[in-house]
C-alpha positions as CSV (number, residue, x, y, z in Angstrom):
1,X,-40.0,-13.1,13.8
2,X,-37.8,-12.4,10.9
3,X,-38.3,-8.7,11.2
4,X,-37.4,-8.8,14.8
5,X,-34.3,-10.9,14.0
6,X,-33.2,-8.1,11.6
7,X,-33.4,-5.6,14.4
8,X,-31.8,-7.7,17.1
9,X,-28.7,-9.0,15.4
10,X,-25.7,-9.3,17.6
11,X,-22.8,-6.9,17.2
12,X,-19.8,-8.2,15.3
13,X,-16.1,-7.2,15.9
14,X,-15.2,-3.8,14.6
15,X,-14.3,-3.6,10.9
16,X,-12.8,-0.1,11.1
17,X,-9.1,0.7,11.2
18,X,-7.9,2.4,14.4
19,X,-5.3,5.2,14.2
20,X,-2.0,5.3,15.9
21,X,-1.0,8.5,17.7
22,X,1.5,10.7,15.8
23,X,5.0,11.2,16.9
24,X,7.8,13.6,16.0
25,X,9.3,11.3,13.4
26,X,6.0,10.9,11.6
27,X,5.4,14.7,11.6
28,X,8.8,15.2,10.1
29,X,8.2,12.6,7.4
30,X,4.8,14.1,6.7
31,X,6.3,17.5,6.0
32,X,8.8,16.0,3.5
33,X,6.1,14.3,1.3
34,X,5.8,15.7,-2.2
35,X,2.8,13.7,-3.6
36,X,1.7,13.2,-7.2
37,X,-1.9,11.9,-7.5
38,X,-2.7,10.3,-10.9
39,X,-6.4,9.8,-11.5
40,X,-8.5,10.1,-14.7
41,X,-11.6,11.5,-12.8
42,X,-11.6,14.7,-10.8
43,X,-14.2,17.4,-10.3
44,X,-16.0,18.9,-12.1
45,X,-16.5,15.3,-13.1
46,X,-19.2,13.9,-10.9
47,X,-17.7,10.3,-10.9
48,X,-17.6,9.1,-7.3
49,X,-13.9,8.3,-7.5
50,X,-13.0,11.8,-8.5
51,X,-15.1,13.4,-5.8
52,X,-13.5,11.1,-3.2
53,X,-10.0,12.0,-4.4
54,X,-10.8,15.7,-4.3
55,X,-11.8,15.4,-0.6
56,X,-8.7,13.3,0.2
57,X,-6.2,15.7,-1.3
58,X,-7.9,18.7,0.4
59,X,-7.5,16.9,3.7
60,X,-3.9,16.0,3.0
61,X,-3.1,19.5,1.8
62,X,-4.4,21.0,5.0
63,X,-1.9,18.8,6.9
64,X,1.1,20.3,5.0
65,X,1.6,17.9,2.2
66,X,2.6,19.4,-1.2
67,X,0.3,17.8,-3.8
68,X,0.0,17.7,-7.5
69,X,-3.0,16.1,-9.2
70,X,-2.8,15.1,-12.8
71,X,-6.2,14.3,-14.2
72,X,-8.2,14.6,-17.4
73,X,-10.7,17.0,-18.9
74,X,-14.2,16.2,-17.5
75,X,-16.3,13.6,-19.2
76,X,-19.1,13.4,-16.6
77,X,-19.8,17.0,-15.8
78,X,-23.1,18.9,-15.9
79,X,-22.2,22.4,-17.2
80,X,-18.4,22.1,-17.5
81,X,-17.3,20.4,-20.8
82,X,-13.9,22.0,-20.2
83,X,-12.0,22.8,-17.1
84,X,-8.9,25.0,-16.5
85,X,-5.7,23.3,-17.7
86,X,-4.0,24.3,-14.4
87,X,-5.4,25.3,-11.1
88,X,-3.8,26.1,-7.8
89,X,-5.6,25.8,-4.4
90,X,-3.3,26.2,-1.5
91,X,-0.8,23.4,-1.5
92,X,-2.7,21.6,-4.3
93,X,-1.8,22.0,-7.9
94,X,-4.3,20.5,-10.4
95,X,-3.1,19.9,-14.0
96,X,-5.5,18.5,-16.6
97,X,-4.6,16.6,-19.7
98,X,-5.6,18.0,-23.1
99,X,-7.2,14.7,-23.9
100,X,-10.9,15.1,-24.4
101,X,-13.5,12.6,-23.3
102,X,-14.7,10.8,-26.4
103,X,-18.1,8.9,-26.3
104,X,-18.0,8.6,-22.4
105,X,-21.3,6.7,-22.4
106,X,-20.0,3.8,-24.5
107,X,-17.7,1.0,-23.3
108,X,-15.4,1.3,-26.3
109,X,-15.3,5.1,-25.8
110,X,-14.4,4.7,-22.1
111,X,-11.6,2.3,-23.1
112,X,-10.2,4.7,-25.7
113,X,-10.4,7.6,-23.2
114,X,-8.6,5.6,-20.6
115,X,-5.8,4.6,-22.9
116,X,-5.3,8.2,-24.1
117,X,-5.3,9.6,-20.6
118,X,-2.8,6.9,-19.4
119,X,-0.4,7.8,-22.2
120,X,-0.7,11.5,-21.3
121,X,-0.1,10.7,-17.6
122,X,3.0,8.6,-18.5
123,X,4.4,11.5,-20.5
124,X,3.7,13.9,-17.7
125,X,5.5,11.8,-15.2
126,X,8.5,11.3,-17.5
127,X,8.9,15.0,-17.7
128,X,8.2,15.9,-14.1
129,X,9.0,12.8,-11.9
130,X,12.0,14.6,-10.2
131,X,9.6,17.1,-8.7
132,X,7.8,14.4,-6.6
133,X,9.0,11.7,-4.2
134,X,5.9,9.5,-4.2
135,X,3.0,8.6,-6.5
136,X,-0.6,7.7,-5.6
137,X,-2.4,6.0,-8.4
138,X,-6.0,4.9,-8.7
139,X,-7.6,2.1,-10.8
140,X,-9.5,4.7,-12.9
141,X,-8.8,3.5,-15.6
142,X,-8.0,0.0,-14.4
143,X,-4.6,-0.3,-16.1
144,X,-3.3,3.1,-14.7
145,X,-1.1,1.6,-11.9
146,X,1.2,0.2,-14.6
147,X,2.6,3.7,-14.9
148,X,3.7,3.5,-11.3
149,X,5.5,0.3,-12.0
150,X,7.3,1.9,-14.9
151,X,8.3,5.0,-12.9
152,X,9.7,2.8,-10.2
153,X,11.7,0.6,-12.6
154,X,13.1,3.6,-14.5
155,X,13.5,6.3,-11.8
156,X,13.0,4.4,-8.5
157,X,10.0,6.6,-7.7
158,X,7.9,4.8,-5.1
159,X,4.2,4.4,-5.6
160,X,1.0,3.4,-3.9
161,X,-2.1,1.9,-5.6
162,X,-5.7,2.5,-4.6
163,X,-7.7,-0.5,-5.9
164,X,-11.2,0.8,-6.4
165,X,-12.1,-2.2,-8.6
166,X,-10.4,-5.5,-9.3
167,X,-9.7,-6.2,-13.0
168,X,-9.7,-8.6,-14.8
169,X,-11.7,-10.3,-12.0
170,X,-14.8,-8.1,-12.6
171,X,-14.8,-8.8,-16.3
172,X,-14.5,-12.5,-15.6
173,X,-17.4,-12.4,-13.1
174,X,-19.6,-10.6,-15.6
175,X,-18.8,-13.1,-18.3
176,X,-17.0,-10.5,-20.5
177,X,-13.9,-12.6,-20.7
178,X,-12.9,-16.2,-19.7
179,X,-10.6,-16.8,-16.8
180,X,-8.5,-19.0,-19.1
181,X,-8.2,-16.4,-21.8
182,X,-4.7,-15.2,-22.7
183,X,-5.6,-11.6,-22.0
184,X,-6.7,-12.6,-18.5
185,X,-3.4,-14.4,-17.8
186,X,-1.3,-11.5,-19.1
187,X,-3.4,-9.0,-17.1
188,X,-3.1,-10.9,-13.9
189,X,0.7,-11.3,-14.4
190,X,1.0,-7.6,-14.9
191,X,-1.1,-6.9,-11.8
192,X,1.2,-9.1,-9.7
193,X,4.3,-7.3,-10.9
194,X,2.7,-3.9,-10.2
195,X,1.6,-4.9,-6.7
196,X,4.9,-6.5,-5.8
197,X,6.8,-3.3,-6.6
198,X,4.3,-1.0,-4.9
199,X,5.2,0.5,-1.5
200,X,1.6,0.2,-0.5
201,X,-1.7,-1.2,-1.7
202,X,-5.0,0.3,-0.5
203,X,-8.2,-1.7,-0.8
204,X,-11.7,-0.6,0.3
205,X,-12.9,-3.6,2.2
206,X,-11.7,-6.7,4.0
207,X,-13.1,-8.9,1.3
208,X,-11.1,-7.1,-1.4
209,X,-8.0,-7.7,0.7
210,X,-8.7,-11.4,0.8
211,X,-9.2,-11.4,-3.0
212,X,-5.9,-9.6,-3.7
213,X,-4.0,-11.7,-1.2
214,X,-5.3,-14.9,-2.8
215,X,-3.9,-13.7,-6.1
216,X,-0.6,-12.5,-4.7
217,X,0.1,-13.8,-1.2
218,X,3.5,-12.1,-1.0
219,X,2.0,-8.6,-0.7
220,X,-0.3,-9.3,2.3
221,X,1.8,-7.2,4.7
222,X,1.6,-4.1,2.5
223,X,-2.2,-4.1,1.9
224,X,-4.2,-1.5,3.9
225,X,-8.0,-1.7,4.2
226,X,-9.2,1.9,4.1
227,X,-12.8,2.6,3.6
228,X,-14.4,5.3,1.6
229,X,-16.2,8.1,3.4
230,X,-18.7,10.9,3.5
231,X,-18.6,14.3,5.1
232,X,-21.3,14.6,7.8
233,X,-20.8,18.4,7.7
234,X,-21.9,18.5,4.1
235,X,-24.6,15.8,4.1
236,X,-26.8,16.8,7.0
237,X,-30.3,15.3,7.8
238,X,-33.1,17.6,6.5
239,X,-36.7,16.9,7.3
240,X,-38.7,16.2,4.1
241,X,-41.1,19.0,5.0
242,X,-38.2,21.4,4.9
243,X,-36.5,19.9,1.8
244,X,-37.1,21.7,-1.5
245,X,-36.0,18.6,-3.5
246,X,-38.7,16.5,-1.8
247,X,-41.3,19.2,-2.5
248,X,-40.2,19.5,-6.2
249,X,-40.7,15.8,-6.9
250,X,-43.8,15.4,-4.7
251,X,-42.1,13.1,-2.1
252,X,-43.0,14.9,1.1
253,X,-46.1,12.8,1.9
254,X,-44.9,9.5,0.4
255,X,-42.7,6.9,2.0
256,X,-39.7,7.3,-0.3
257,X,-37.2,4.6,-1.1
258,X,-34.0,6.0,-2.7
259,X,-31.4,4.5,-4.9
260,X,-28.8,7.1,-5.7
261,X,-25.7,6.4,-7.8
262,X,-24.4,4.0,-10.5
263,X,-26.8,1.4,-11.9
264,X,-24.0,-0.7,-13.3
265,X,-23.5,-4.4,-14.1
266,X,-22.1,-4.9,-10.6
267,X,-25.3,-3.7,-8.9
268,X,-28.4,-5.8,-8.1
269,X,-31.2,-3.8,-9.5
270,X,-33.4,-6.8,-10.2
271,X,-34.2,-7.5,-6.5
272,X,-35.3,-3.9,-6.0
273,X,-37.6,-4.1,-9.0
274,X,-39.2,-7.3,-7.7
275,X,-39.8,-5.7,-4.3
276,X,-41.4,-2.7,-6.0
277,X,-43.8,-5.0,-7.8
278,X,-44.9,-6.4,-4.4
279,X,-45.4,-2.9,-3.1
280,X,-47.1,-1.3,-6.1
281,X,-50.5,-1.0,-4.3
282,X,-49.0,0.5,-1.1
283,X,-48.0,4.1,-0.3
284,X,-44.4,3.7,-1.4
285,X,-42.4,5.8,-4.0
286,X,-39.2,4.4,-5.4
287,X,-36.7,7.0,-6.7
288,X,-33.7,6.1,-8.8
289,X,-31.1,8.8,-9.3
290,X,-28.1,8.2,-11.5
291,X,-27.1,6.3,-14.6
292,X,-25.3,3.1,-15.7
293,X,-25.6,0.1,-17.9
294,X,-28.7,-1.2,-16.2
295,X,-30.7,2.0,-16.1
296,X,-32.4,1.7,-19.5
297,X,-33.3,-1.9,-18.8
298,X,-34.8,-0.9,-15.4
299,X,-36.9,1.8,-17.1
300,X,-38.1,-0.7,-19.6
301,X,-39.1,-3.3,-16.9
302,X,-40.9,-0.6,-14.9
303,X,-43.0,0.1,-18.0
304,X,-43.6,-3.6,-18.7
305,X,-44.7,-4.2,-15.1
306,X,-47.0,-1.2,-15.3
307,X,-45.4,0.2,-12.1
308,X,-46.6,3.7,-11.1
309,X,-44.4,4.0,-8.0
310,X,-41.2,4.7,-9.8
311,X,-39.3,7.9,-10.6
312,X,-36.1,8.0,-12.6
313,X,-33.9,11.1,-12.3
314,X,-30.4,11.9,-13.7
315,X,-27.3,12.4,-11.6
316,X,-27.6,15.5,-9.5
317,X,-25.0,18.3,-9.1
318,X,-22.8,18.0,-6.0
319,X,-24.5,21.1,-4.6
320,X,-27.9,19.3,-4.8
321,X,-26.8,16.0,-3.1
322,X,-27.4,17.3,0.5
323,X,-31.1,17.6,-0.5
324,X,-31.5,14.7,-2.9
325,X,-29.9,12.2,-0.5
326,X,-32.2,13.3,2.4
327,X,-35.4,13.5,0.4
328,X,-36.2,9.9,1.4
329,X,-37.2,7.6,4.2
330,X,-35.0,4.7,3.3
331,X,-31.7,4.4,1.3
332,X,-30.9,1.4,-0.9
333,X,-27.5,0.0,-1.6
334,X,-26.9,-3.1,-3.7
335,X,-24.0,-5.3,-5.0
336,X,-24.5,-8.2,-7.4
337,X,-23.5,-11.6,-5.9
338,X,-21.1,-12.3,-8.8
339,X,-18.9,-9.3,-8.0
340,X,-18.7,-9.6,-4.2
341,X,-15.3,-8.6,-3.0
342,X,-14.5,-7.0,-6.3
343,X,-16.3,-3.7,-5.9
344,X,-17.3,-1.6,-3.0
345,X,-20.3,0.8,-3.3
346,X,-19.3,4.2,-2.1
347,X,-23.0,5.2,-1.8
348,X,-23.2,3.4,1.5
349,X,-21.3,6.2,3.2
350,X,-23.4,9.1,2.0
351,X,-26.4,7.0,2.9
352,X,-25.2,6.8,6.5
353,X,-24.5,10.5,6.5
354,X,-28.1,11.3,5.4
355,X,-29.5,10.1,8.7
356,X,-31.8,7.6,7.0
357,X,-32.0,3.8,7.6
358,X,-30.3,1.7,5.0
359,X,-31.3,-1.5,3.2
360,X,-28.4,-3.3,1.6
361,X,-28.7,-6.1,-1.0
362,X,-25.6,-8.3,-0.9
363,X,-24.4,-11.8,-0.5
364,X,-24.2,-13.4,3.0
365,X,-20.4,-13.1,2.9
366,X,-20.3,-9.3,2.3
367,X,-18.5,-7.0,4.7
368,X,-21.6,-4.8,4.3
369,X,-23.6,-7.2,6.4
370,X,-21.1,-6.7,9.3
371,X,-21.1,-2.9,8.8
372,X,-24.9,-2.6,8.9
373,X,-25.1,-5.0,11.9
374,X,-22.4,-3.1,13.9
375,X,-23.9,0.3,13.0
376,X,-27.5,-0.9,13.8
377,X,-28.7,1.3,11.0
378,X,-30.8,-0.9,8.9
379,X,-30.8,-4.4,7.4
380,X,-29.3,-6.6,4.7
381,X,-30.9,-9.0,2.3
382,X,-29.6,-11.8,0.2
383,X,-29.6,-11.3,-3.6
384,X,-33.0,-12.2,-4.9
385,X,-34.8,-12.0,-1.6
386,X,-37.3,-9.3,-2.7
387,X,-39.9,-10.6,-0.3
388,X,-37.9,-9.8,2.8
389,X,-36.9,-6.4,1.4
390,X,-40.6,-5.6,0.8
391,X,-41.4,-6.7,4.3
392,X,-38.7,-4.5,5.8
393,X,-40.1,-1.5,3.9
394,X,-43.5,-2.3,5.2
395,X,-42.1,-2.4,8.7
396,X,-40.6,1.1,8.3
397,X,-43.8,2.5,6.9
398,X,-45.7,1.5,10.0
399,X,-42.9,2.1,12.5
400,X,-41.4,5.5,11.7
401,X,-39.7,5.8,15.0
402,X,-37.7,2.6,14.3
403,X,-36.5,4.2,11.0
404,X,-35.5,7.4,12.8
405,X,-33.5,5.4,15.4
406,X,-31.7,3.5,12.7
407,X,-30.9,6.7,10.8
408,X,-29.4,8.4,13.8
409,X,-27.4,5.3,14.6
410,X,-26.0,5.2,11.1
411,X,-25.0,8.8,11.1
412,X,-23.3,8.4,14.5
413,X,-21.4,5.4,13.2
414,X,-20.2,7.3,10.2
415,X,-19.0,10.2,12.4
416,X,-17.0,7.7,14.5
417,X,-15.5,5.8,11.6
418,X,-15.7,7.2,8.1
419,X,-15.3,11.0,8.0
420,X,-12.8,12.7,5.7
421,X,-10.5,13.6,8.6
422,X,-10.4,10.0,10.0
423,X,-9.8,8.4,6.6
424,X,-7.2,10.9,5.5
425,X,-5.2,10.1,8.6
426,X,-5.1,6.5,7.5
427,X,-3.9,7.5,4.0
428,X,-1.3,9.7,5.6
429,X,0.0,6.8,7.6
430,X,0.4,4.7,4.4
431,X,2.2,7.5,2.7
432,X,4.6,8.0,5.7
433,X,5.3,4.3,5.8
434,X,6.1,4.3,2.1
435,X,8.4,7.2,2.4
436,X,10.3,5.7,5.3
437,X,10.6,2.3,3.5
438,X,12.0,4.1,0.5
439,X,14.5,5.9,2.7
440,X,15.6,2.6,4.0
441,X,16.0,1.2,0.5
442,X,18.1,4.3,-0.5
443,X,20.4,3.8,2.5
444,X,20.7,0.0,2.1
445,X,20.4,-0.8,-1.7
446,X,21.5,-4.4,-1.1
447,X,18.2,-5.1,0.6
448,X,16.0,-4.1,-2.4
449,X,16.5,-7.0,-4.6
């Protein structure tokens, strides 16, 4: 009965944001936007945040927006330790900091790199802030939005923050720092000031909005929930028999369960390993692609358990993703219960694009449960419920048509809700509102106290 209940869950209200039709005023505002995007990661880095920002600025540039991206030299690239200092692609100008990426695989190295990049970005904006009329800043690194606050205080340059992750909340949830520590209190106080002065705040899920609103209720009306996305024209379903990646790693005749992406502290890898133990004598191949803090521990546990149904591969080049993501029969996504509402796994969107069913490990309060239910593209499992995950995999092994229906439904759901074009329109609306709000402030300075 439990398997049937997974399949027959009732549809929940839509979680997607609907677009308003454009009018002449919005088009005029759109053409006046001179956007500066500040983010540490950008291709050829393969960090997910950088790839998403690249697709976003391409879409906005195609709509007539003048864009400058200030980023860093690559630290997570395959064959590109250095990238051009300046690039121009249509209306998009990309400028890279001279700061090199030092020890990117270590936590301290990442912190040092983040500080160096932030200082470079601040200097860049001090020199060039008059060339732009709005900033878009990510939380990569987490303290980067502070620059937006400084630019607004000093030069009245409006800014929008994209909150990919919520810090110090994640550090607290992972036990890195106490919620009563003085660093925590200072960090939270800075966050509140940054958010209060921002013209817009973008979060990636309804749960993240609730979390931010609980910290700073005054900004509820300026928070926009805008999901990440994947391009269904790039990630296209490919039959395993026709997929060179599946042939290369001997996956064609095996039921393949794929986890592709970061294996970090915010991801539940343990439930997957326990399910693999239960399936070790069955025709199932688990493939883990990527890296992260939990990868080495996962490899060690696989050896200790004596599991023969596991394959670990490094991150794949962007050109390989259309093949690696479709060389499976089931995609896995996981979020640790302790970091619910603090992070959003972008891998869910590429999994939907691949046309494969999706199994998501998350808490019962996660927005991912509602997404999977509404899309009818797979099932969700509570953290630690490895038995139910294993049972679901068994179901798909013996009912391949069910998996195919779920895969088609997930891809159709993505095409209706989470394509680059749809999401970029939502970002454009936020930018337009910020520009209009700043024009009102300029005309009526007495209202901006």
